[in-house]
C-alpha positions as CSV (number, residue, x, y, z in Angstrom):
1,X,189.6,194.3,167.5
2,X,189.4,194.2,171.4
3,X,191.9,196.0,173.4
4,X,195.0,194.2,174.6
5,X,196.4,194.8,178.4
6,X,199.4,196.3,178.7
7,X,202.4,194.3,179.1
8,X,200.8,191.2,176.8
9,X,203.2,191.4,174.1
10,X,202.3,188.0,172.2
11,X,198.8,189.1,172.2
12,X,199.5,192.4,170.7
13,X,201.4,191.1,168.1
14,X,199.2,188.8,167.2
15,X,196.2,191.5,167.2
16,X,198.4,193.6,165.1
17,X,199.1,190.6,162.4
18,X,195.5,189.9,162.1
19,X,194.4,193.8,161.4
20,X,197.4,194.0,158.7
21,X,196.3,190.9,157.4
22,X,192.5,192.1,157.1
23,X,193.4,195.5,155.7
24,X,196.3,194.7,153.3
25,X,194.5,191.5,151.7
26,X,194.6,191.9,147.7
27,X,190.8,191.1,146.3
28,X,190.1,187.9,145.2
29,X,191.8,186.5,142.3
30,X,194.7,189.2,142.6
31,X,198.2,189.0,144.0
32,X,200.5,191.6,145.5
33,X,203.7,191.9,143.3
34,X,204.8,195.2,144.1
35,X,204.9,197.8,146.9
36,X,205.8,201.9,146.5
37,X,206.1,203.9,149.6
38,X,205.4,207.5,149.7
39,X,207.2,209.1,152.5
40,X,206.7,212.5,153.5
41,X,209.4,215.5,154.1
42,X,210.2,214.6,157.8
43,X,210.4,210.7,157.0
44,X,207.4,209.5,157.9
45,X,205.7,206.9,155.6
46,X,202.4,208.3,154.2
47,X,201.1,205.8,152.1
48,X,202.1,202.5,150.9
49,X,200.2,201.4,147.2
50,X,200.1,197.7,146.3
51,X,200.1,196.4,142.7
52,X,199.4,193.4,140.6
53,X,201.8,194.0,138.2
54,X,200.7,197.3,137.2
55,X,197.2,197.4,138.3
56,X,197.0,199.4,141.6
57,X,195.1,197.2,144.1
58,X,194.8,199.8,146.8
59,X,196.8,202.2,149.2
60,X,197.0,202.3,152.8
61,X,197.3,205.9,153.9
62,X,199.3,206.5,157.4
63,X,198.3,209.0,159.7
64,X,200.7,210.3,162.3
65,X,200.1,212.5,165.8
66,X,202.2,215.5,166.8
67,X,204.3,213.4,169.1
68,X,205.1,210.9,166.2
69,X,202.8,208.1,166.8
70,X,200.8,206.1,164.5
71,X,197.3,207.2,165.0
72,X,195.4,205.9,161.8
73,X,196.0,203.5,159.0
74,X,193.0,203.6,156.1
75,X,192.6,201.6,153.2
76,X,191.5,203.2,149.8
């Protein structure tokens, strides 16, 4: 993903949407029917689990900086 210049919000939103669509896409032939959220004791999102009925498809793991900014989203 390329960098987006500061103050180019429309381009930034498209870049974020595109990245999330790639990382959160279900495997071929499957669909996401349920999402489960895992929260830290501090109220930050730690993980998002995607299911097709009872089958876990993938988990998105969120890493946060000390200043509460999102550092990384990894798919497992």
